[in-house]
N, C-alpha and C positions, 0 to 999 in steps of 0.2 A: 203743430209747427207754428212758431211765431211768425209775424209778418216780416217779409224781407226788410232789413233796415235801410234807412236813407244813407246810401254810401257816401254822399257828399259830406256827411258829418264826421266821417272817419279820416284819419290822417294818411297822407301819401308818404309815409315814413316807415323805417324799420321798427319792429316792436313785436309784441305778442297780442293775441286776441283770445278771449275766454268766452266760450259759449256756455250759457247758464240756463237751467230749466226754470219752470214757473216758481219753484221754491227757492230760487237763487243759488242752487248748488252748481259748482263748476262741473260740466260733463265732458268738456274737451278744451285743451289748451294747445295753441299752435303758434308758430313764429312766422314772420314774413319779412321780406325785403321792403315790401309796400303793403301795409295793413289793408288799405282800401282795395287794392287790386286783388289781394288774396281773398278777402271777403266777397268780392264780386264774383269770383270763380265758383263759390258755393251756391250762388243763386242764379247761375246761368241755366237756361233750358237745356234739356238733353239728359241722357242716362248718367247716373252717378253710381259710385261704389256703394254696395249694400250697407256698409258701415256708416258712410256719409249720410245715406238716406235715413237710417235709423237715428243718427244723431240730430239731423235737421228736424225730424218728426218730434223731438223732445224739447228743442231749445225754445226759450222765450225771449232772452235778451243776449246781447253781445257786449262785453266790456273790452277795453284795450289799455295797454300800457306802452307808451312810446319809449324806444331806446335810442341811444346815440349812434349805434352801429349794429351790424348783424351779429357780431360776436357777443355783444352785450345782450342782444335779444335772445340768443341761444341760452345764455346763462340764466336769464329771467325765466324762459320757458321751463328749464330744468328745475328751478326753484319752485315755480308754481305747481308743476307736476308732483314734485316731492311733497309739497304741503297739502294739496287738495286731492291727490290720487283720483283724477277724473276717469270715469268708467270707460270712455271711448279712446283714451290714450293707451299705448302699449306700456305696461308698467313692469319694471324690472324687479324681480324678487331674487335675491342672492344670499343664501345662507352660508356659503363657503367663505372663510376668511383666511388670510395669510398673516404671518407674524411680521411686525415692524420693530425696530429699535427706536424708542422714544427718548429724546434728550430734553429734559424740562428746562429749556432756556428761559422760560418765564419766571423761574425761581431764583432766589439769591445764590443758593448753592445747588446748581443743577445736578440731577441724577440721570442715569441711563438705565433703561430696563426694557424687557421684551413685552410687547402688547399686541393683541389682535384687533384692537379697536382704534381705527384711524379717525381723528377728529380735526376739524378746522379750528385750532386754538392758537395760543401764543407760543406753543412749544414746537420742537423740530422732530420730524418723523423721517425714518430712513427705511426703505423697503418698497414693496413687500419682498421678502426673501424666498426665493424659489431654488431648490426645494426647501421646505420649512426648516430642515435640520441645519442649513447653513446659517440660520439666524443665531442659533446657540453658539456655533463656532465664532461668529463675528462678535458676539457679546463677550465671550471669554477673552478674545484678543483686546477688546476695549478695556477690560479690567486689567489684563496682564501688562499691556503697553502703556496705558494712560492713567490708571488707578482712579477713575471717577467713581463716586459712590453709586450704589444700586438700591440703598435702603430708602424708606419713606419717613424716617424720623425727622423731627424738627431740629434744625441745626442752630444751636445757640452757643456752642463751645463750652458747655458746662458739664459734660459727661466726665467722670473721673478716669475712664480708660476706654480705648477703642475696641471694636469688635475683632473677630478673628481675621476678617478680610485685610485689616491693616497689617497684622503679623504675617500674612501670606503675600504681602506686597501687591494686593489687589485693590487697595483704597488708600487715598492720601490722608484719611482720618480728619476731616474738617469738623467732626463732632467734638473733638478734644482740643482745647486751646493750646497753641504752640506747636502742633504737629505739622501744620502747613499754613501758608498765608493765602489771603483772598486772591492776590495777584497770581501766585503759583497755581492755585486751583482753577482760576479763570483761563489761564494759559493751557492747562490740561483739557479743559472743556473745548477750547478752540481747536486743539489738536484732534479731539474726538469728532468734532463736526467736519473737519477736513477729511479725516480718515473714512468716516461713514459715507461722505459724499463722493468718495473715489478720487479726491483731489490730492493724491499721494505725491505728485510731482511738486506741489506747493508745500506739502508737509515736510518732505525730505530736507530742504534747505534749513527749515526751522530747527529740526532735530540735529542736523550737522553743526549748526552754529552753537547750540547748547552743549553738544559733546566737546567741541573745541574749547569753549569757555570753561567747562568743568576741568578739562585736562590742564589748561593754563593755570587754573587756580589749584592744581594738584589735588582735585577731588576725584580721584581715579575710579572709585566705585560708582559714583554718579555718572562719570563719563562712560563707563562700561554699560550702564543701563541705557543711556542714550544711544550708544553704539549698536546694541542689540535691537533696540526699537527701530533704528534707522535701517538696519539690514532687512528686517521684516517688511518695512514699508517699501523699500526699493524693490524687493522681490515681488510684492503685490503689484507695484506699478508696472513692472515688466510683464507680469501675467495679463494685466489690463491691456497693454499695448498689443500683445499677441492676440487676445480675444477680439479686439477691434479690427484687426487685420483678417481674422479667420472666419468671422461670421457676424450676422446682423442681429439686432433686437427688433422683433416684430410681434404684434398680436394678430393672429390669423383666425378669421371667423368663417363658419360654415352653417348652413341651415337645412332643415328638412321639414316638410309639411305634409300631412296626410289626414284625411277624415276630419278636417276642422281643427286639428291639433298642430302645434308648431314646436319645434325644438331647435335650439341654437347651441353650437359648440364653439369654444374658444381654445386655441392652442397658444400657449405662451412660449415664444421662441426667444432664447437668450443666448447670445454668442453663437448663433447658428444652430443651436440644439433645442429641441422641444423639451422643456423642463417640466411642464405641468399643463393641466387643462381645466376648463370649467364648462358647465352646462346649465341651460335654462329651458324650462318647458312652460307652454301656455296651453291649457286645455279648453277646447270649445271656443277658440279665439276667432275662428273663421278665416276668411281671406284678408290679408293685410297688405297694403301697398308697400313695396320695398323701401321707398324713400322715407315713409313714416316709420317703418320698423327700425331701419338702421340709424336714422337721425335720432330717434328717441332712445334706442338702446345704447348707442355709443355715448351720448351726452350723459345719461344716467350712470353708466358704468364708470366712465372716466372722471365724473364728478366725485365719486366715492373712493378713488384710489390715488395714491401720491405718485406712483411711478407711471410715466407715459413713455412708450417706446418711440423710436424714430419713425417707424412705419406701422400702419394698420392695413391689413389686407382683407378685402371683402369679396364675397362671391358675386356681387352685382355692382354695376357702376352707378354712381350717384350723379345727379345733375349739378351743374355749377351753382345753382341757387341754394342747394343743400350742402354741397361739398365745400365751397369757399368759406362760409362762416364757420363751419365745423372745423376745418383745418386751422383757421385763425384762432379759434377758441382753444383748441388743443395745443397750439403753439404757445399761447399765453400761459396755459397751465404748466407746460413742460419747461418753458424758458428757452425754447429752441424749436426749429421747424419740425412739424409732424406731417408726414405724407400719408394720405388715405388713398389707396389705389386698388385696382382689380387686376392682378397679374394674369397675363395671357400665355406665358411660356416659362420654362425653366423651373428651378427648385421652388420658387415662390408659388408658382401655379400648382405644383404638386402638393404643396402644403395646404393650399386652399381646398384642393380635392380631398386631402386627408381630413381636413376639418369637416367637410361635407359628409364624408363617410362616418366620422365620429358622431355627427349630429343624427345621422340615420340610425346608427346602432343604438345610440342613447334613446332615441325616439321609440324604437321597437321594444327596447328593454323596459322603458318607463311605462308605455301605454299597453304593453302586453300583459303586465301584471294587473293593470286595471281591467283589461278585457277578460283575462282568465277569471278574475273574481266575479265579473258580471256573468260569465258563462256558468259558473258554479251556482250563482243565485238563480238564474233562469231555469237551470236543470232542476234545482230543488223546488222551484215554483211549479214546474210542469208536473212533478210527481205529486205535490200536495193538491193540485187542482185536477189531477187526472186528465191532463191535456194530451192530445195526440202527438204534439211535437214541442220542442223547446221554444218558448216565446222570445225569440231573438229580438223581435221588434215589438215594443209595447207603446201604446198611445193612451195617455191619461187625460181626463176631462174634469174641469172644475168650473163652477159658476160663482162670480163675485158681483155684488151690487152694494150700493150705499143708499139707504133710505129710499129705495125704489128708483134711484137715478143711475144712469150709465151702467146698465147690466152688461157684463161680458162673460162669455164662455171661453175658457182657454183650453188649448190642446197642446200637450207636450209629447215629445217623441224620445224614447230611450232605445238605443241599439246596443245589444250585448251588455245591458245593465248600466249604460252610461248615457247622459243626455246628449242628444243631437240638436243643439240649440238653433242651428240654421233651419230646421224643419218645424219649429214651433209656429203655431197659428193662434190668432185670437178672433173671436166672432162677437160682433156687437149685436145684442138682442134688443129689438125694439118692442117693448111691451109697456102697457099702462101701469101694471102692477107687477111686482116681483113674483116669479113663479119658477122655482128651481127645476121642477119636473119638466115643464114645457121648454125651458131654456136648454136643458140637457138634450132633449129630443131634437130641438131645432139645430143645435150645434152638430150633433152626431149626423143628422140627416144631411146638412150642408157639406160637412167634411167628406163623408163617404160616397155621397152621390157624385161629388166632383172627382174623387179618386177613381170611382167606377167608370165614369164617362171618359176620363183621360187615360184609362188603362194603366194606372200607376199602382205601386205596391201597397197592399193592404197589410195592416198589422197582424201579428200572431196572437195578440191579446189586447182587448179594450178594457181600460180601468176607469170606473166612474167614482167620484168622491161622494159616498153616501151608501144608504142601505137598499132594501128591497124596492122602494119607490123609485129612486133614481135609476137603479139597474133596469127595472121594468120599462121606464120611459125610454132608455137607450135602446133596449131590445125591440120595442115597438117601432121606433124610428128606423132601425135596421131592417125590420120586416117590411115596412112600407116601401123602402127603396130597393128591396130585393137583394140585400147584402147579408151574408151570414158570417159572423165572427164570434170566436170565444170571448166571453166578457165576464167581468167580476166587479162587484161593488165592495168598497172598503169603508165600513162604518167608522166614524171618528172615535166615538166614546170607548167602545170595547175593542176596537181594532179587529172586529170580526169580518170574515170574508163571506159575501153572498154570491152563490154560483147558480146559474139557471138549472132547473131540474132538481135542486136539493131543497128540502123544506127547512132543514137546520143549517145554520151558518157553519163555515169551516173555521175552526179555532186553531191557530198555529202558535207555537212557543214565541215569546217576545223576541228571542234572539234568532229566530229562524231566518236564514238568508233570503228566502222568498218573500216573507212578510216585510223585512227591512227594505227590500227593493220596491215593493208596492208602496210603502210609506214614503220612500224617496220620490216616486212618481207622483203620488198624491200631493206631497208638500211642494214639489216643483211646479205642478199645475196651479196650485193656490198662489205661490209667489208670482208666477208669470201673469196670472189674472189680475192680481192686485197692482202689479206694475203698469199694466195697460189701463187699469181703472184710474190710477193716479195720473198717468199721462193724459187721459181724456179730461180729467178735472183741470189739469194744468192748461190744456188747450182751451177749455171752456173759459178759464179765467182770463185768457188773453183776448177773448172776443165777447165777454159777458156784458150785458147791459149795466151791470154794477160798476163797470169802469167809467160810466158817465157821472158817477157820484164824485164831486170835487174832493181831492185829498185821499182817494182810495186807488191803489195801484194793483198790478197783477198778483203780488204776493198776498195782500190782504184779501183780495177776491178769492184766491185759492183757499185761504183759511176759512172764509165764510161758506164757500161751497162745500168744503169738507165737513163743516159743522151742521149745515142745514140741508144740503142735498141739491139745491137749485136756487136760481135768482128769485123766483116768486116766493119761496119759503123764507129767504133772507128778508125780503121787503115786508113780509107778513109777520116777522118775528117781533117779540116784545123788546123794548130797549134793554130790559134786564138780561134777557138771554143773549142779546147781541153783545152786551158788555162782558158777559162771562166768556163768550167765544173769542172776541177780538179787542176788548178794551172799551172804556167809556168814551174815548175820543171818536173811535169808529162808530160806536152806537149813536153818538150825537150827529155825526155826518149822515148816517143812513136815515135817521129820524128827520133831519132837515130836508133831505132829498125826497122822502116820502110825503112830507107836507107840500113841497113844491108840486109833486105829481098830482096831488089831490086838489090843487088850486089854492092852497093856503099860502102863507108868507113864509119866507125862509128865516 
């Protein structure tokens, strides 16, 4: 953990703050009404949320960006999260897309077509259309009523003849000189924009005026075209008025969490009817504070869609500090007020309950498949290793060290074939020289002596990364503390399994589900150990004596420690090796510092 920052240096203004690790990577982005007060809350004494504790254990520095108001701060936060994908933020992943009608108003001869990719560019987007089939109907009406082109060819008026759409009265034919004028085409595009925006009461007078003008000029066929178009638009306007009176537009959210996994469901209510739904899942996310979840999820979701409803219904209430800037930002995006509320009664309350039920069903369906696959793998493993029972709970150990420094033994936990990340543990091993066998023995002894003394659940299978030697060390440690567990060693090179009491290794097919599960446990233990090793090096970099060298900061120290293993090794290194690791300028600074320490001149 980095030293608590001097809060007087941070602004008492709205904006965002970015926690960074020793390598300068953004690990958490947050927004605040007052950056200084929000940062102060992180460093107050007292219990903290586990996720906050973990984040603070990794941070080295805090950056800030001041905003003019809270709404701007929310937009900044969303942009930073989207760009940096910080590991301690709730990140929204959504593969489901809905169709839009895009009108390329940034082009000289705009075209209209269906797309599922919404972008923030110079063009106009209308949608999303729910259900998706309504988009095709709307696109046909655009072609039939207003005859705006849908093709992507370059329009220069040099084509000898128009395509079939012109003959079908579905395009004005701007590709052929003389078939239409720029003014007439631009007028048709304006009509399309009004039509797709639902501003039919503004569009109708324009069409009526053209119909009457054509009739006065005795252009009766053209007047009939405008008349038919006017009738269609007036009918649609009447339907819109009825829909506004009969039901609301709202996005209704529900959530369900269990076993460290989280699911969120969204019901899209349009005109008082649920037209569609969406779902998101986070595996191994652990406990998340409601305000962080909903503030982050809503800002990311609505930043990526062009349609915002009048109301957003949530299963939990948000504080004013989160709610007010969120509603202001949503209102700016929509161009009208958006209310975020938690219904307590009536139809809206029932819909929130429905969203919760959907979240629960989605959660059970999604994670049941994962659980069933895990159960199949553990059953296959039990048969292969001749275990007395299915290893529902597996714990795996790995040792990581770097040039003899910062040795860690990691312990990961898998339940029904899936990682239970909240139960992972790391053990720092204090030894003068690296010794994988002794490190495994120490970690196993510390882990299971504690579980034994506290009366907690023991695993059904212990997995060690290595062959006979590592397995023997783990079994000896268990014997010394009086704990008996089934155990297996997984050798890296051949992927052979070593089992107590068998002279020959167990060799399973490469695609055997039990072997694949053990490989996942082994790889996860290795990843977790390296993570703690890097974190320790980052913490060492923030308090290293190398920081006394003028011109060298935490990032450079972290690079040097990664290359040489410790401060003493850095100071003993040759200028050539220092230059290779961190550059000639850093090598020169270290050399000057070394001369000063030895009593020479700088």
